[in-house]
C-alpha positions as CSV (number, residue, x, y, z in Angstrom):
1,M,-11.6,-15.2,6.1
2,Q,-15.2,-17.0,6.0
3,D,-14.1,-17.6,1.9
4,T,-10.6,-18.6,2.7
5,I,-10.1,-22.1,1.5
6,I,-6.4,-22.3,1.6
7,R,-3.9,-20.2,3.5
8,F,0.0,-20.1,3.5
9,E,1.6,-18.7,6.5
10,N,5.3,-17.5,6.4
11,V,6.0,-20.7,4.5
12,T,9.5,-21.5,3.5
13,K,10.6,-24.8,1.4
14,Q,14.0,-25.3,1.1
15,F,16.0,-28.6,0.0
16,D,19.3,-29.3,1.9
17,D,21.5,-26.5,2.1
18,D,20.5,-24.8,-1.4
19,A,18.6,-21.6,-1.7
20,P,14.6,-21.6,-0.6
21,V,12.6,-22.7,-3.2
22,L,9.9,-20.7,-1.7
23,D,11.3,-18.0,0.9
24,N,8.7,-17.1,3.7
25,V,5.4,-16.9,1.5
26,S,2.2,-15.8,2.8
27,F,-1.0,-15.9,0.6
28,E,-4.7,-16.6,1.0
29,I,-7.1,-18.4,-1.6
30,E,-10.8,-18.0,-1.5
31,K,-13.3,-20.5,-2.5
32,G,-14.8,-20.8,-6.0
33,K,-12.1,-18.7,-7.7
34,F,-9.6,-19.6,-10.7
35,Y,-6.2,-18.8,-9.4
36,T,-3.1,-19.0,-11.4
37,L,0.4,-19.1,-10.4
38,L,2.7,-17.5,-12.8
39,G,6.5,-17.2,-13.3
40,P,9.7,-18.5,-14.9
41,S,10.9,-21.8,-14.2
42,G,12.2,-22.7,-10.9
43,C,10.3,-19.6,-9.2
44,G,8.4,-21.8,-6.7
45,K,4.9,-22.2,-8.2
46,T,4.8,-25.9,-8.8
47,T,6.5,-26.1,-5.1
48,I,3.4,-24.3,-3.7
49,L,0.9,-26.9,-5.8
50,R,2.9,-29.8,-4.1
51,L,2.6,-28.4,-0.6
52,I,-0.9,-28.1,-0.8
53,A,-1.5,-31.3,-2.4
54,G,0.8,-33.0,0.3
55,F,3.4,-34.2,-2.0
56,L,6.1,-32.0,-0.1
57,E,6.2,-30.7,3.4
58,A,7.0,-27.1,4.2
59,S,10.7,-26.5,6.2
60,A,8.9,-23.7,7.7
61,G,5.0,-22.2,8.1
62,D,2.1,-23.3,8.5
63,I,-0.3,-24.4,5.4
64,Y,-4.1,-24.1,6.5
65,L,-7.0,-25.6,4.2
66,N,-10.4,-24.4,5.2
67,E,-8.9,-22.8,8.6
68,K,-7.6,-26.3,9.7
69,K,-3.7,-26.6,9.6
70,I,-2.9,-29.4,7.1
71,N,1.1,-29.5,7.5
72,A,0.7,-33.3,8.6
73,I,-2.2,-34.5,6.8
74,P,-0.9,-37.1,4.1
75,A,-1.7,-36.5,0.6
76,N,-4.4,-39.1,0.5
77,K,-6.3,-37.5,3.4
78,R,-6.5,-33.8,1.6
79,P,-9.9,-32.7,-0.5
80,V,-7.8,-31.6,-3.2
81,N,-6.7,-33.5,-6.7
82,T,-4.1,-32.6,-9.0
83,V,-4.1,-32.6,-13.0
84,F,-0.5,-33.3,-14.2
85,Q,1.3,-31.9,-17.1
86,D,1.3,-35.7,-18.5
87,Y,-2.0,-36.3,-17.2
88,A,-0.9,-39.4,-15.4
89,L,-3.5,-41.5,-17.1
90,F,-3.4,-45.3,-16.7
91,P,-2.9,-46.5,-20.5
92,H,-4.0,-50.1,-20.0
93,L,-7.5,-48.8,-18.6
94,N,-10.0,-47.5,-20.7
95,V,-11.8,-44.0,-20.2
96,Y,-14.4,-45.3,-17.8
97,E,-12.0,-47.5,-15.6
98,N,-9.4,-44.6,-15.5
99,V,-12.1,-41.9,-14.1
100,A,-13.7,-44.6,-11.9
101,F,-10.3,-45.7,-10.5
102,G,-10.0,-43.7,-7.5
103,L,-13.6,-44.4,-6.6
104,R,-13.0,-48.1,-6.6
105,I,-10.2,-47.6,-4.4
106,K,-12.8,-46.0,-2.1
107,K,-14.9,-49.0,-2.6
108,L,-18.3,-47.4,-3.6
109,A,-21.0,-49.1,-4.9
110,K,-21.1,-49.8,-8.4
111,K,-24.1,-47.8,-9.1
112,V,-22.7,-44.9,-7.2
113,I,-19.8,-45.4,-9.2
114,D,-21.4,-45.4,-12.4
115,E,-23.8,-42.3,-11.7
116,K,-20.6,-40.4,-10.8
117,V,-18.5,-41.4,-13.9
118,K,-20.9,-40.9,-16.2
119,E,-22.1,-37.3,-14.6
120,A,-18.0,-36.2,-14.7
121,L,-17.5,-37.5,-18.3
122,R,-20.7,-35.6,-19.2
123,F,-19.0,-32.2,-17.1
124,V,-15.8,-32.7,-19.8
125,N,-18.0,-33.5,-22.7
126,L,-16.8,-37.1,-23.3
127,S,-20.2,-38.6,-22.8
128,G,-20.3,-41.8,-24.9
129,Y,-16.5,-42.2,-24.8
130,E,-16.5,-44.8,-21.8
131,K,-15.1,-47.8,-23.7
132,R,-12.5,-45.6,-26.0
133,E,-8.8,-46.8,-25.0
134,I,-6.7,-43.9,-23.7
135,S,-4.2,-44.8,-26.3
136,E,-7.2,-43.8,-28.9
137,M,-7.5,-40.3,-27.4
138,S,-6.0,-37.2,-28.8
139,G,-4.3,-34.6,-26.3
140,G,-7.1,-32.7,-25.7
141,Q,-9.5,-35.6,-24.8
142,R,-6.5,-37.4,-22.4
143,Q,-6.7,-33.8,-20.7
144,R,-10.3,-33.7,-20.5
145,V,-10.4,-37.5,-19.2
146,A,-7.8,-36.3,-16.5
147,I,-10.1,-33.5,-15.3
148,A,-13.0,-35.9,-15.0
149,R,-10.8,-38.2,-12.8
150,A,-10.1,-35.3,-10.5
151,I,-13.5,-33.9,-10.3
152,V,-15.1,-37.4,-10.0
153,N,-14.0,-37.2,-6.2
154,E,-15.7,-33.8,-5.9
155,P,-12.6,-32.2,-4.2
156,E,-12.5,-28.9,-3.0
157,V,-9.6,-27.8,-5.0
158,I,-8.4,-28.8,-8.2
159,L,-4.9,-28.5,-8.7
160,L,-3.6,-28.0,-12.3
161,D,0.2,-28.3,-13.1
162,E,0.7,-26.9,-16.6
163,P,-1.8,-29.1,-18.1
164,L,-2.0,-27.3,-21.4
165,S,1.8,-27.4,-22.1
166,A,1.8,-30.2,-24.5
167,L,-1.0,-29.1,-26.8
168,D,-0.5,-27.2,-29.9
169,L,-1.7,-23.4,-30.0
170,K,-5.0,-23.9,-31.4
171,L,-5.9,-27.0,-29.0
172,R,-4.4,-25.2,-26.1
173,T,-6.6,-21.9,-26.9
174,E,-9.7,-24.1,-27.1
175,M,-8.5,-25.9,-23.8
176,Q,-8.3,-22.4,-22.1
177,Y,-12.1,-21.3,-22.8
178,E,-13.2,-25.2,-21.8
179,L,-11.0,-25.1,-18.5
180,R,-12.7,-21.5,-17.4
181,D,-16.3,-22.5,-18.2
182,L,-15.8,-26.2,-16.5
183,Q,-14.4,-24.2,-13.2
184,R,-17.5,-21.8,-13.2
185,R,-20.0,-24.7,-13.6
186,L,-18.5,-26.4,-10.9
187,G,-17.7,-23.8,-8.4
188,I,-14.7,-25.5,-7.4
189,T,-11.3,-23.6,-6.7
190,F,-9.0,-24.1,-9.2
191,I,-5.1,-23.3,-8.8
192,F,-3.4,-23.5,-12.2
193,V,0.1,-23.4,-12.8
194,T,1.8,-22.1,-15.9
195,H,4.7,-20.1,-17.4
196,D,2.8,-18.5,-20.1
197,Q,1.5,-15.0,-19.4
198,E,-1.0,-15.2,-22.0
199,E,-2.6,-18.4,-20.4
200,A,-2.8,-16.3,-17.0
201,L,-4.4,-13.0,-18.2
202,A,-7.1,-15.0,-20.5
203,M,-8.0,-17.7,-17.5
204,S,-7.7,-16.3,-14.2
205,D,-9.7,-14.4,-11.5
206,E,-6.6,-13.8,-9.7
207,I,-2.7,-14.1,-10.6
208,F,0.2,-14.9,-8.3
209,V,3.2,-13.6,-10.2
210,L,6.4,-15.4,-8.5
211,N,10.2,-15.1,-8.8
212,K,13.0,-16.7,-7.1
213,G,10.5,-17.9,-4.5
214,E,8.7,-15.0,-3.8
215,I,5.4,-13.4,-4.7
216,Q,6.0,-10.3,-6.5
217,Q,2.4,-9.2,-6.9
218,S,-0.8,-10.7,-6.9
219,G,-4.4,-9.4,-8.3
220,T,-6.6,-9.7,-11.1
221,P,-5.3,-9.6,-14.6
222,I,-6.5,-6.0,-15.2
223,D,-4.8,-4.9,-12.2
224,I,-1.5,-6.4,-12.9
225,Y,-1.4,-5.9,-16.3
226,D,-2.4,-2.0,-16.0
227,E,-0.6,-1.4,-12.7
228,P,2.4,-3.7,-12.4
229,I,4.5,-3.2,-9.1
230,N,8.1,-3.4,-10.6
231,R,10.2,-4.0,-13.7
232,F,10.1,-7.8,-13.4
233,V,6.3,-7.7,-13.3
234,A,5.9,-4.9,-16.0
235,D,8.3,-7.1,-18.2
236,F,7.0,-10.6,-17.5
237,I,3.1,-9.8,-17.8
238,G,2.7,-8.6,-21.2
239,E,5.3,-6.4,-23.4
240,S,6.4,-3.2,-21.9
241,N,8.6,-0.1,-22.6
242,I,10.3,0.7,-19.3
243,V,12.7,3.7,-19.0
244,S,14.0,5.5,-15.9
245,G,12.3,8.9,-14.7
246,K,12.0,11.3,-12.1
247,M,8.6,12.1,-10.1
248,I,8.5,16.1,-10.3
249,Q,5.6,16.1,-8.0
250,D,2.0,14.8,-7.8
251,F,0.8,14.3,-11.8
252,E,3.8,15.2,-13.4
253,V,7.1,13.0,-14.5
254,E,9.8,13.6,-16.2
255,F,11.5,11.1,-18.6
256,V,13.7,11.4,-21.9
257,G,14.7,14.9,-20.9
258,R,10.7,16.1,-21.1
259,H,8.1,16.7,-18.4
260,F,4.5,14.8,-19.1
261,E,1.0,14.9,-17.4
262,C,0.6,11.6,-15.3
263,V,-2.0,10.2,-13.0
264,D,0.0,8.9,-10.3
265,Q,0.6,10.6,-6.9
266,G,1.9,10.0,-3.4
267,F,5.6,10.0,-4.5
268,N,8.1,12.1,-3.0
269,P,9.1,15.5,-5.0
270,N,12.1,14.6,-7.5
271,E,12.2,10.7,-6.6
272,T,13.9,8.5,-8.9
273,V,11.2,6.1,-10.7
274,E,10.9,3.7,-13.5
275,I,8.2,4.5,-16.1
276,V,6.2,1.8,-17.9
277,I,4.3,2.5,-21.2
278,R,2.5,-0.4,-22.9
279,P,3.3,-1.0,-27.1
280,E,-0.5,-0.4,-27.7
281,D,-0.7,2.8,-25.9
282,L,1.7,4.4,-28.2
283,E,0.1,6.0,-31.4
284,I,1.8,7.1,-34.5
285,T,1.8,10.5,-35.9
286,A,3.9,12.9,-37.9
287,A,7.7,13.2,-36.3
288,D,6.9,16.9,-35.5
289,K,3.6,16.4,-33.6
290,G,4.7,13.8,-31.3
291,Q,5.6,13.6,-27.7
292,L,8.4,11.4,-28.8
293,R,10.4,11.3,-31.6
294,V,11.7,8.1,-33.0
295,K,13.2,6.2,-35.9
296,V,11.6,2.9,-36.9
297,D,14.4,0.3,-36.9
298,W,12.3,-2.8,-37.5
299,L,8.7,-3.9,-38.7
300,L,6.6,-7.3,-38.0
301,F,3.3,-7.8,-39.4
302,R,1.5,-9.8,-36.6
303,G,-2.1,-10.4,-38.4
304,V,-4.1,-8.0,-36.4
305,H,-1.1,-5.3,-35.9
306,Y,2.1,-4.3,-36.7
307,E,5.0,-4.6,-34.3
308,M,7.4,-1.8,-34.6
309,G,11.1,-1.3,-32.9
310,C,11.9,2.3,-32.7
311,V,14.6,4.4,-31.2
312,D,14.9,7.9,-29.9
313,V,17.8,10.2,-30.0
314,D,18.9,9.0,-26.7
315,G,19.3,5.4,-27.8
316,N,16.1,4.1,-25.6
317,E,14.2,1.7,-27.8
318,W,10.3,1.7,-28.1
319,L,8.2,-1.1,-28.8
320,V,4.9,0.0,-30.8
321,H,1.7,-1.9,-31.4
322,T,-0.4,-0.4,-34.1
323,T,-2.5,-0.9,-37.0
324,K,-0.7,2.1,-39.1
325,K,2.2,1.1,-41.3
326,A,5.4,2.8,-41.3
327,K,8.6,1.6,-43.1
328,I,12.2,1.0,-41.8
329,G,14.2,4.1,-41.5
330,D,11.1,6.4,-41.1
331,E,11.4,9.3,-38.5
332,I,7.8,9.3,-36.8
333,G,6.1,10.6,-33.8
334,L,4.7,8.6,-30.6
335,T,1.9,10.1,-28.6
336,F,-0.1,8.6,-25.5
337,D,-2.4,9.8,-23.0
338,A,-1.6,10.6,-19.4
339,E,-3.5,7.4,-18.4
340,A,-0.8,5.5,-20.5
341,I,1.9,6.2,-18.3
342,H,2.5,4.1,-15.4
343,V,4.9,4.9,-12.6
344,M,6.7,2.6,-10.5
345,R,8.6,3.3,-7.3
346,L,11.8,1.3,-7.0
347,G,12.0,-1.3,-4.2
348,E,8.3,-0.8,-3.1
349,T,6.5,-3.6,-1.6
350,E,2.9,-4.9,-2.4
351,A,2.0,-4.0,0.9
352,E,3.2,-0.3,0.3
353,F,1.9,-0.4,-3.1
354,D,-1.7,-1.2,-2.3
355,K,-1.7,1.4,0.1
356,R,-0.7,3.7,-2.2
357,L,-3.1,2.9,-4.5
358,E,-5.9,3.3,-2.0
359,S,-4.9,6.7,-1.0
360,Y,-5.8,7.6,-5.0
361,D,-9.4,6.6,-4.5
362,E,-9.4,8.7,-1.1
363,V,-8.4,11.6,-2.7
364,E,-11.1,11.0,-5.7
């Protein structure tokens, strides 16, 4: 609790008589970490950001910052700053004046303002750009100006509302590294909103996956990728092969008409489940040597690997990422390790899921 900087306690946000945008959401944010709120449009991620910033009021529940309830505290009194999707820079002010704007409102001494602005610009690698007009800056440079303007006020939390979405792919990738490095150097809590799964996986210490106003799962990128809690998370985080199955007993599961060894436990005997196998965990072999026998339906070259769509005799589709090439129409075998099989319990809550995973450790 002592490292918690933001806490939501049963927070709901509803506009008029519409369905809640956020529905009884609770979570904690720790100091000095990079968090990502991930989900499709309309899932509630930007609403969480605006509630933290003070731009919206919760319909129910409480929001705490450093264990102080902030529901009634106005936005300008909260130690947070927001970097918007369009950066919201002042076009009539140069770089220096954009960054200095908030400090001038606070009526700080000119020397103090100058020191803080230059330090902030140095942090974002824009030293020497003080007199540059905003119209003369590239998209990546404008984003850095917006970040400098946010950090110059020394906030405890920086909120970033899809700030990379307007950038081209190459620049976007570069800025992912820069943002992550900046957060580590500053030691400030970053809360980043995106619908881009790859962005979330690359940048985050912790991810909250949202859907329809609820947090589906939270955890590290590796935990969420390797151990998705349900079909939505498995589908949204990375690409997945998902089929129905039956948990015969601990460490044994049945799907596509065959029994396989797995590493999951804690299910009821013969419980109906869903199976996830990631495309990169499937290996190509001869048709008669595979655990699955499939026919190649389509093939794409992705640069570092081939992406193949395959179909088994029951009509199940299998997505495969491999460095080996096969031709459309070929019959091939697919093999996979027991560790590649992830078993999902239908309707399991995150608390139940976490408890089950903890029992794995106890057994080990």
